[in-house]
C-alpha positions as CSV (number, residue, x, y, z in Angstrom):
1,X,-22.8,24.7,7.5
2,X,-22.5,23.8,3.8
3,X,-19.0,25.2,3.8
4,X,-18.0,23.0,6.8
5,X,-19.4,19.9,5.1
6,X,-17.6,20.7,1.9
7,X,-14.3,21.2,3.8
8,X,-14.8,17.9,5.6
9,X,-15.6,16.1,2.4
10,X,-12.5,17.5,0.7
11,X,-10.3,16.4,3.7
12,X,-11.8,12.9,3.4
13,X,-11.0,12.7,-0.3
14,X,-7.5,14.0,0.2
15,X,-6.9,11.5,3.1
16,X,-8.1,8.5,0.9
17,X,-5.9,9.6,-2.0
18,X,-2.9,10.0,0.4
19,X,-3.6,6.5,1.8
20,X,-3.7,5.0,-1.7
21,X,-0.6,7.1,-2.8
22,X,1.9,4.7,-1.2
23,X,0.5,1.8,-3.2
24,X,0.3,3.8,-6.4
25,X,3.8,5.3,-6.1
26,X,5.6,2.2,-5.0
27,X,3.8,-0.7,-6.6
28,X,1.5,0.3,-9.5
29,X,4.0,2.6,-11.1
30,X,6.5,-0.2,-11.7
31,X,4.2,-3.1,-12.2
32,X,2.1,-1.5,-14.9
33,X,5.1,-2.2,-17.3
34,X,5.8,-5.7,-16.1
35,X,5.1,-8.9,-18.0
36,X,2.7,-10.1,-15.2
37,X,0.1,-7.7,-13.9
38,X,-0.6,-7.1,-10.2
39,X,-3.9,-8.9,-10.3
40,X,-2.3,-12.0,-11.7
41,X,0.4,-11.9,-9.0
42,X,-2.4,-11.5,-6.4
43,X,-4.2,-14.7,-7.6
44,X,-0.9,-16.6,-7.6
45,X,-0.4,-15.7,-3.9
46,X,-4.0,-16.4,-3.1
47,X,-3.8,-19.9,-4.7
48,X,-0.6,-20.7,-2.8
49,X,-1.3,-19.2,0.6
50,X,-5.1,-19.0,0.6
51,X,-5.8,-16.8,3.6
52,X,-5.5,-13.1,4.1
53,X,-3.0,-13.4,6.9
54,X,-0.8,-15.9,5.0
55,X,-0.9,-13.9,1.7
56,X,0.0,-10.7,3.5
57,X,2.8,-12.4,5.4
58,X,4.2,-14.1,2.3
59,X,4.1,-10.8,0.3
60,X,5.8,-8.9,3.2
61,X,8.5,-11.6,3.6
62,X,9.2,-11.7,-0.2
63,X,9.2,-7.9,-0.6
64,X,11.6,-7.4,2.3
65,X,14.0,-10.2,1.2
66,X,13.2,-11.5,-2.3
67,X,14.6,-14.9,-3.2
68,X,14.1,-17.7,-5.7
69,X,12.7,-19.9,-2.9
70,X,10.0,-17.3,-1.8
71,X,8.6,-16.4,-5.2
72,X,5.3,-17.6,-6.5
73,X,6.4,-17.1,-10.1
74,X,7.5,-20.1,-12.2
75,X,11.2,-20.8,-12.8
76,X,10.9,-19.8,-16.5
77,X,9.7,-16.3,-15.5
78,X,12.5,-15.9,-12.9
79,X,15.1,-17.1,-15.4
80,X,13.9,-14.5,-17.9
81,X,13.2,-11.5,-15.6
82,X,15.1,-12.3,-12.4
83,X,14.2,-11.6,-8.8
84,X,13.1,-8.2,-7.8
85,X,15.2,-5.9,-5.6
86,X,14.2,-5.6,-1.9
87,X,11.6,-3.0,-1.1
88,X,12.9,0.3,0.3
89,X,9.7,1.0,2.1
90,X,9.7,0.9,5.9
91,X,7.8,-2.0,7.5
92,X,4.9,0.2,8.3
93,X,4.7,1.6,4.7
94,X,5.0,-1.8,3.2
95,X,2.3,-3.2,5.4
96,X,0.0,-0.3,4.4
97,X,0.7,-0.9,0.7
98,X,0.0,-4.6,1.1
99,X,-3.3,-3.8,2.9
100,X,-4.3,-1.6,0.0
101,X,-3.3,-4.3,-2.5
102,X,-5.3,-6.9,-0.6
103,X,-8.4,-4.7,-0.5
104,X,-8.2,-3.9,-4.2
105,X,-8.0,-7.6,-5.4
106,X,-9.5,-9.7,-2.7
107,X,-12.3,-11.9,-4.0
108,X,-13.9,-12.6,-0.6
109,X,-17.2,-10.7,-0.3
110,X,-17.2,-9.9,-4.0
111,X,-18.5,-13.2,-5.3
112,X,-22.1,-13.1,-6.3
113,X,-24.5,-15.8,-5.2
114,X,-27.9,-16.6,-6.6
């Protein structure tokens, strides 16, 4: 019985790590060396698009076909660093990475009230 529970726990941990892997390998790995961190980008999207659905759609649209007109970054940043290349992830993978990103940085449900 204990062995079965241990195996199930290990499978659960591996599944959660695999789920997060697409975000880690395709987003975090590059953005950790960028001038603007992922959390700062998230808040820029949240300020501009405000809802989960709108933020996720804007991120998806930008990452599929990045352009000067879709970015949330100021023109000075774009002039200095340019527009990123389109994502090579499939639509399904990209949506999964965006879902992980949203869950990591969302403020809804995390704000404390007195």
